[in-house]
N, C-alpha and C positions, 0 to 999 in steps of 0.2 A: 819152242825156239827161249832159249834161256832166257833174255831181258824177260819177255811175259813173265816167266816162273817165279823169278827171283825179285819183281817189284814188291812186292809185300814185304819179305824182309830186310831187305836194300833200307825201304823207308825206314822202316820200325829202328834201326841204328844208324842212320844216314848219310848214308856209303852208296844213292842214289846219282850220285851228279853222272856218272857215263851210263845210265843204264837208257837202253833203246825204248823205254816207254815212254821214260822222264823226255825226253830229246822231243819223240813223235807230240807228247802233250803239250810241250814248249813250241814249236815250229809249226804246228796246225790249230794251237789256242785249244785244243779236244780236253776230255775229262778222260779217266782213266778208262771207262767201261769201249772209251770211243776209240782210243788208241789203242789198245788190247786189240779192238777189233779189225783194226785197220790192217796191226801188223800182221793176224792172224789171218789176213785174205793175201798179206802180201808174201807171207810163209806157203798160203794156198799156191799160187800163181807160182811162186819159184820153184815147185816142188813140181808142180804140172809141166814148165818147162827143164827142168833138169831128167825130168822122164823120158818127156820126148826128145831132147838131144842125145839121151841116153841108147836109144834105139836108132840112131842116125850116125854112134860112132861106128866108122870105117872098122872093118873085120879083119881087113889082110892090106898089111903095114908091109912084105916085103919076103917076110920069112916065119916060119910057124912058131918061133921062138920069140920074134917081136909080135907076131898076133898074141899069144897067150901072154904076153907081161902086159900087152897094154890093156887087152879085156879083164886082167888081174887087177889091173890098176883101177880102172873106171867101175870096177864092181865095188873095189876097199873102199872108194869114195862113197857109194851109195849106202855101203856096209856102216860105215863112220856116220853119216847124217843118221839112219836109221838107229845106229851104237848110240847118236848122243840123244835122241829123241828117250830113248827106251830108260837108260841110265836116269834123266832129269826125273823120272816116275817110282823108278823101280829104288834108288839108291834115296837118303832120307836128307838130302841137303836142303832140296827146298819145301816139300809139303810134308818132311818128319815121315811118320808111319803112315801117311796118308796117301799117298802117292799114287795107291793102285786106285784107290778111290776117286781122287781125282782124277786120274787118269779115265775111269768108266763114265765117271757123270761128267767131269768138266768144268766140276764146283766143287770152290775149297774155302773152307773158311779162315785161312790164313792171315787175310786180310783183319778180321774182326778179330781173332787172337790177337793180335799184333796192335790192337787201336787202331788200324788207320780204317779212315770213310775212302771212300773211292772217290772224292771230291780232292784228296790229298797229291 
């Protein structure tokens, strides 16, 4: 989820006005950790719904060509979602060279690096 990945760097440069984490913190009166946890749970729920609905997509649309196009389109959406997640860790935009370690451990010293406390 991009917003949770960008919070630290955006807070550091003051670009956090439209960040999902900041919006949740404001709307729910929550801490940074609480907001990230809430967004993570929501993300998990939405992924589960997507996977359930993916299995329910009809496979017959009237012609083999149309069937193949619909299947390819839906699979493309799944690839896009997964690719975005992979890119956020494998690229250096959010975690620098530490992305794969952050993905593996779920921990980042990114906020500490930028001098940001969880209460910000």
